[in-house]
N, C-alpha and C positions, 0 to 999 in steps of 0.2 A: 504495501499500500503505501503510492509515494507523497504521502498527506499522516503516517503517521506518524511523525514527530508532530506534531500540531496537533496535535488531540487538546480540543479546550477538557479541563480540569474543571470547573466550577462557576454556578450560576450568582449570582451574587441578587441581593435588592438594594435600596438603597431609600426611605422616607422623607421625602417634602410636605412641609406643611406652609400650607393656601394663605393659610392667615399670617404669616409671619411678612416682615419686609414689606409695609403699606400693601400687600396684598398681591406683592410680588415673589412671595415663594421664597422659601430659603430648608435647604439642604439639613435636614436632624439628625438623620442617620446613614453613616454614607459606608457601600461598598462591603455589606454581609455577608456572609456564604450561606446561600440559602442550598446548596446541593453542595455535594463533591464528588462527582464521576464522573469516567468518561462522556462525555456527551457528541452528536454532530458538532461543527458546525454551524453556525447560522439558524436556520429551520424553528427560527424561536419567534412562538406567536399566539395570540391570544384571543378570544373571542369571550366577550359580554353573554351573561349564567343568562338563561330564562328570566330571573326576575327584575332585572333589567335594570342592575345595578353594581352587582358582582360579574368576576372577570377568570374564565378558566387560562390560566396559560401552559401553553403546551412543550413540551422539548424529547428527544432523541436519543437517546443511552447510543456509543458508536461502539459498531459492532452486534448487533445485535435487536428483537423485536422487540423491544420494552421504551414506551414511552411514560414519561413521567408527567405529572401535572398536576398542579396546582388550582388549592381556590384562592382568589382576593376577597377580601371581604372589609369592612368599615375594621373587626376585630381581630382581624392579622389573615395570614395566610397560614391556609389551611393541604396539608400534603407533605411526603409527595404520596398523590394513585397512582398508582403504577399499574400498567394495561400489555399485557404483546399483545400484540395482531399484527399483518402484513408481512413484512416479505423481510431478510432480514439483512440491514441499514450496516458499512462498513462505515469509515470516519468523515461521509464524504459530503461534497459541497453542492448548495442550492439553494432550495428557500419552499417554506411552506406557505399554505394561506388558509383562511377561512375565506366561507362564501358572508355576504353583506346582510342573508336570513340565518347564521350561524348553523343550519344543518349537511352542512359538506367541507369536507377539510379536505385538502389536496396538498401531497408531497411530491419531491420532483428534483431530485439528485443527477449529481453524476458521482459516478460507477465505473471505473476502470475496468473491472469485471464480475458482474455481470453489468452490461453498457446501461445506460444512463436511462432510469426507472423511472416511471411516474406514478404513487398510488391516489388514491381516492377516494373515501372514504362518507357512510354518513355518521353527522354529529349529533347527541342529544347532550340538550343544553340546559337542561336538569342535571340527567347525573355526570356530565362528561366524561360517557363512553362513546370511544369507537368503533363502527358498524358495519357488515357488507362494504369488506375491502375488494378494492377496483385495479390488477394490476394493470398498466399498460408499459410495456419495453420500447421505450424509443430507440430507432436503427437508425439514425441522423448524422452521427461522430461525432454529436452536440459535445461546446465544451462550455459552456456558457448553458444555465437554465431559470426560467426564475417561472412563479408561478402567478396567476391572478382573474379572477372573476367579474363573469359586471352587475353592472345595478343591481337588474333584478335577479341573480340571483343560478339564472338560466342555463347559464355559457362555458365554460371555462378554457383562459387559456393559455397557453403556456408555451415562452419566451426560449428557442433553443437551436443560440448562436448564429443561423442563417435563417430561420422560418421560425413563423410562429402559429403557433394551432390552437385552432378550435374545437371544443369537445360542447357535447348538449349532454348535461350532466341530467339530462330527467329522461334519456333517450334510455329504453329498454335493452338493448349495446351499448355501451358507451365510446370503446373501445372505437367500433362503427362508424360512429359522427364522426372521426375523425375530418378533417377536414382544413385547409392549409390556405390562411387570410393576407399572409405576408411573407415576402422575401426579399433577403437585403441586394441592395443596392449596389451596390462595390461600393463603396463611399469608402475611402481610409482619410483619419482625421489624427495628424496632419499628413501622413502615410504610413506604408507597406511596414514592418506587418499589421500596424494598428489599426485594425479594419472599426466599423460603428455598428461593429455584429450588434442582435438582441442577447439579453445579458434580464439584473434582478427588473421584474414590472412588477407599477404597485395602484389599487385604481384609488383613487383623486374625490375629493369632495365634488370635484364638478363633476363628475359620471366618469372620464375620462381615464384610458390605461397607459400608464408613462412605461415606459422603457428604456432602461438606462443604459449602457454600450461596455460594460465592463473595462 
């Protein structure tokens, strides 16, 4: 594993008191270790609980099928709640994300063996449980990977270096719904080999998906 020496060892948290500094906030507790383990780089994301107040925070243990989940409430952080589901992930590089309605969770990673993998799950915002994994092997020799859902949570977009794919997460056969919606235009900045490839993606408040070039 070429990334083996770059394992993430800790998950940290800090506390900001927004009542301090005239409403601008101040850090009252900094860099506290929440979890000490070998974790996949990146892929850290959160989803609002069904109660509309609390949050689920999710991370993946490297070289395993284990997801660590924490419930963040006004009274503290609960967990970790551990679930084994999906494929065995190495110390991968990629992106994970929830759909805006919180019903779907996607994880796309770069692995040298097997090839880059996309996994899609259902998510229960009450219990924090993942279910119904759908695995899709991406066979385009991707070197940069990102995921983002449409504003209506109907479609999943996957940025894969030279291509952007669309999946219909409501389709009976999600892998079969794959279609290509964008192809890299060959532009370099400022010059080769620095191509403006498709990389990490993010749905913004304006309803558009923005993709970095890596």
